[in-house]
N, C-alpha and C positions, 0 to 999 in steps of 0.2 A: 093544754091538752096533749103537743109534740111532748114533754113530757112523763108525760099519764102513759102515753101510748110503746113510749122507749122503755120501759119499766120491767118491762121483762126481757127486756136486752143479753143480760149479764145472762138467763135462765137459757138462751137464746139459743147462746154463741159457746155455753159450757156443755149442750147439748148437740149444738150443729155439728163443733171439734169432736166430739167424745163418739160422733156417729161416721165422723173423716177416718178415726183413728180404725175402727172397727173397719169400714171399707177395706184398709187396705192393708188393716190386719190378714184380713183376707186375701186378698186377694194374692196378698204375700204366698197366704200359706198354702192357698188351692190352685196354684202356678205352682209348687211342688211338689202335689201330692199326686195331680192329674201326669198321666202317663207322654204326654206330647205336652210341647214349650207351646204353650197360648201365646205370649207378646210376639212372639219370632214369626209364629203360625203366623200373625195378624200385622206384621212389616210387614211379611211377603204377601199381604191382597189376596189372605186363604178366607174366605168369608163364610167358611162350616168354627172355623176358629171365633171368631166373633159373632156372631152364632150363638154358642155354644156357651161361653162366654161370659159375655153377654149376659143374654137368660138365666143362666147359673145368678149372678149379680142383684138382679130382681130379684130372683130367688129367696137371695141372704135378706136381700135393702129387708126387704116388709117385711120380716118380724121385727130388724132394727127397731124402723118405724111406731113399731106392735112397741117393742119396750118400751122407744121413748116415750110415746104415747100412754104408758099403763103403770112405769115402774116407779116407783116410789125415791129413787135420789138415781147418782150415774152409775154408782156401783153397782146397784139392781140393773141397771140395764147395759150394762159391761157384760154381767154375769150372763143376762138371755142374749145378747148380741156372740156372748161366746157357744150358748148350745145350739144360735142359727147356725154357726159356721160346721159346729157338727155335726148336724141334720144335710149342711148341703156335701159333706163331706163323705159321707155312710147315703147316701143321694150318689153321689157318684160309681162308688163303688157297685149299688147294688143295680142301679141304671148296666152296668159292664154286664152281670149274669145274662141275659139273653143276650147278648149283642159284644161276645171275650175280645175284638178286636176294634171295640168303639175307640181308643185316641190312636192307632193306625191309619182307622179310616175318619175321620175328623181330621189329623195331619195331610193324608189322598185328596181334600176339600172333597169331599161326600158329607151332601147334605140331611139326608136324611138322619143319618147317627147323632147328628151335632140339636138338631131338629128333636130327637129323642129324649136327649142327656137338655136341652133346655130346659123345654117344656118338663119336664120332669121333677126340674129344678125348679120351676116357681111353681108346678099347683105342689112339694114337698111345703116349698115359701108362704102362698098363701096359707098349704094346712096348720103350718107351724107362727106363723103369725095368728088366724083365729086362735090357737089353743092357749095363747097369751093373753089371756082375760082371763082375771083374779081381781 
């Protein structure tokens, strides 16, 4: 019975590791594209940076979860994860239109711009995840 339960372990490991690589790639790219240093701000105890990055990460992970659930294979999952990354980058730039000094305000510790960016990222991620059904 235990061996039967573990039959899916190789596939789990492949998809879980693929998702971890996608998350690390997302964090690397996203934090290079934004105009503020999220990790330094988080180290400096600036909650706005943690809120914006954390919600953005959730906005990325939702489509990755959908890609894992609906993809035909790991390559397909990686392609859709890359699309999710692109969507999040686009959201960052679109959100800056009504708040042009978004990064400076997040770096200054202002919560409203961070919440705006984070929730816009989460909303886009939810729409992205829902759109990946085929």
